[in-house]
C-alpha positions as CSV (number, residue, x, y, z in Angstrom):
1,X,58.4,15.0,-65.2
2,X,61.2,14.5,-62.7
3,X,63.2,11.2,-62.7
4,X,63.9,9.5,-59.4
5,X,67.5,8.6,-58.6
6,X,68.2,5.7,-56.4
7,X,71.4,6.9,-55.0
8,X,72.3,10.7,-53.7
9,X,73.9,12.8,-55.3
10,X,76.7,14.9,-54.1
11,X,76.9,18.0,-55.2
12,X,79.9,20.1,-55.1
13,X,77.9,23.2,-56.0
14,X,77.7,25.5,-52.7
15,X,74.1,27.0,-53.4
16,X,72.7,23.6,-53.9
17,X,74.2,22.3,-51.0
18,X,72.9,25.2,-48.5
19,X,69.7,24.1,-50.5
20,X,69.9,20.9,-50.0
21,X,70.7,21.9,-45.8
22,X,67.2,24.0,-45.7
23,X,65.6,21.2,-47.4
24,X,67.0,18.8,-44.7
25,X,65.9,21.3,-41.8
26,X,62.6,21.4,-43.7
27,X,62.3,17.6,-43.8
28,X,63.5,17.4,-39.7
29,X,60.8,20.1,-38.8
30,X,57.9,18.3,-40.9
31,X,59.2,15.1,-39.7
32,X,59.3,16.8,-35.9
33,X,55.5,17.6,-36.6
34,X,54.6,14.4,-37.8
35,X,56.2,13.0,-34.8
36,X,54.0,15.5,-33.0
37,X,50.8,14.9,-34.9
38,X,51.5,10.6,-34.5
39,X,51.6,11.1,-31.0
40,X,48.4,13.5,-30.4
41,X,46.6,11.4,-32.9
42,X,47.5,8.5,-30.3
43,X,46.2,10.6,-27.4
44,X,42.9,11.2,-29.5
45,X,42.7,7.4,-30.3
46,X,43.3,6.6,-26.5
47,X,40.9,9.4,-25.4
48,X,38.5,8.4,-28.3
49,X,38.7,4.5,-26.8
50,X,38.3,5.5,-22.9
51,X,35.1,7.7,-24.5
52,X,33.9,4.9,-26.1
53,X,34.6,2.7,-23.4
54,X,32.8,5.1,-21.0
55,X,29.6,5.4,-23.5
56,X,29.5,1.4,-23.9
57,X,29.5,1.6,-19.7
58,X,27.0,4.3,-19.5
59,X,24.6,2.7,-21.6
60,X,24.8,-0.6,-19.9
61,X,24.2,1.0,-16.9
62,X,21.3,2.7,-18.6
63,X,19.9,-0.4,-19.7
64,X,20.0,-1.8,-16.0
65,X,18.5,1.0,-14.6
66,X,15.7,0.8,-17.3
67,X,15.0,-2.7,-16.0
68,X,15.2,-2.2,-12.6
69,X,12.8,1.1,-13.4
70,X,10.3,-1.4,-15.2
71,X,10.4,-3.9,-12.6
72,X,9.8,-1.2,-10.3
73,X,6.7,0.0,-11.9
74,X,5.5,-3.7,-12.0
75,X,5.7,-3.8,-8.5
76,X,4.2,-0.5,-7.8
77,X,1.5,-1.6,-9.8
78,X,0.7,-4.8,-7.9
79,X,0.9,-3.3,-4.9
80,X,-1.5,-0.5,-6.2
81,X,-3.9,-3.4,-7.3
82,X,-3.3,-5.0,-4.0
83,X,-4.0,-1.6,-1.9
84,X,-7.2,-0.9,-4.2
85,X,-8.3,-4.7,-3.5
86,X,-7.4,-4.4,0.4
87,X,-9.5,-1.0,0.3
88,X,-12.4,-2.8,-1.3
89,X,-12.5,-5.5,1.2
90,X,-12.2,-3.3,4.1
91,X,-15.2,-1.2,2.6
92,X,-16.8,-4.6,2.2
93,X,-16.1,-5.3,6.2
94,X,-16.9,-1.7,7.1
95,X,-20.6,-2.1,5.5
96,X,-20.7,-5.8,6.9
97,X,-19.8,-4.6,10.5
98,X,-22.5,-1.7,10.2
99,X,-24.9,-4.0,9.4
100,X,-24.1,-6.4,11.8
101,X,-24.1,-3.3,14.4
102,X,-27.6,-2.6,13.3
103,X,-28.9,-5.9,14.3
104,X,-27.1,-6.0,17.3
105,X,-28.4,-2.6,18.6
106,X,-32.2,-4.1,17.4
107,X,-31.7,-7.6,19.2
108,X,-30.2,-5.2,22.0
109,X,-33.3,-3.0,22.2
110,X,-35.5,-6.1,21.2
111,X,-33.8,-7.6,24.3
112,X,-34.3,-4.7,26.6
113,X,-37.9,-4.5,25.5
114,X,-38.7,-8.1,26.3
115,X,-36.7,-7.8,29.6
116,X,-39.0,-4.7,30.3
117,X,-42.3,-6.6,29.1
118,X,-41.2,-9.8,31.2
119,X,-40.5,-7.6,34.5
120,X,-43.9,-5.8,33.7
121,X,-45.7,-9.3,33.5
122,X,-44.0,-10.6,36.7
123,X,-45.1,-7.6,38.8
124,X,-48.6,-7.9,36.9
125,X,-48.3,-11.6,38.2
126,X,-47.2,-10.1,41.3
127,X,-50.3,-7.8,41.7
128,X,-52.8,-10.3,40.4
129,X,-51.2,-12.9,43.2
130,X,-52.0,-10.4,45.8
131,X,-55.0,-9.3,44.9
132,X,-56.2,-13.0,44.7
133,X,-54.3,-13.6,48.0
134,X,-56.4,-10.6,49.2
135,X,-60.0,-11.8,47.6
136,X,-59.2,-15.2,49.4
137,X,-58.8,-13.4,52.8
138,X,-62.0,-11.9,51.8
139,X,-63.3,-14.8,50.7
140,X,-62.5,-16.2,53.9
141,X,-63.4,-13.8,55.9
142,X,-66.8,-13.3,54.2
143,X,-67.4,-17.1,54.2
144,X,-66.8,-17.2,58.3
145,X,-68.9,-14.6,58.6
146,X,-71.7,-16.1,56.6
147,X,-71.0,-19.3,58.9
148,X,-71.4,-17.4,61.6
149,X,-74.6,-15.6,60.2
150,X,-76.0,-18.9,59.5
151,X,-74.7,-20.5,62.6
152,X,-76.5,-17.3,64.4
153,X,-79.6,-17.9,62.2
154,X,-79.8,-21.6,62.7
155,X,-79.7,-20.9,66.3
156,X,-82.7,-18.7,66.2
157,X,-84.6,-20.7,63.9
158,X,-83.9,-23.2,66.5
159,X,-84.9,-21.2,69.3
160,X,-88.2,-20.5,67.8
């Protein structure tokens, strides 16, 4: 067991003194190493704090980017739904327009047929009116001829 004395022993023995000097040298070297390690420890602690701060910043940045990404995904979903709805509406309008185009074609052809029928009826009316006129002329001519014949016959009858 070793006893510690509260004061420093002064020895006059040269071997002990040289040993004490060697111990002091070792203590100085160890103290320098300890100081170096403390400086190194401080530098490592500073690096650790810097890394922790960087980690915290990166984590916050990652969370922000995740939120932005989630908003973009939601917006994309809304946009896709809107595009789908617009596409469906456009398809319905296309079908409606196709139906109306068919109706228009039918109406156009019906109108054309009506015009053709009207033109044909007008031409037939014109022909009939011409025929009536011609018949009227023939009738008048025939009537005149008959009156002449009747008058000649009456005169012959009177003469006789």
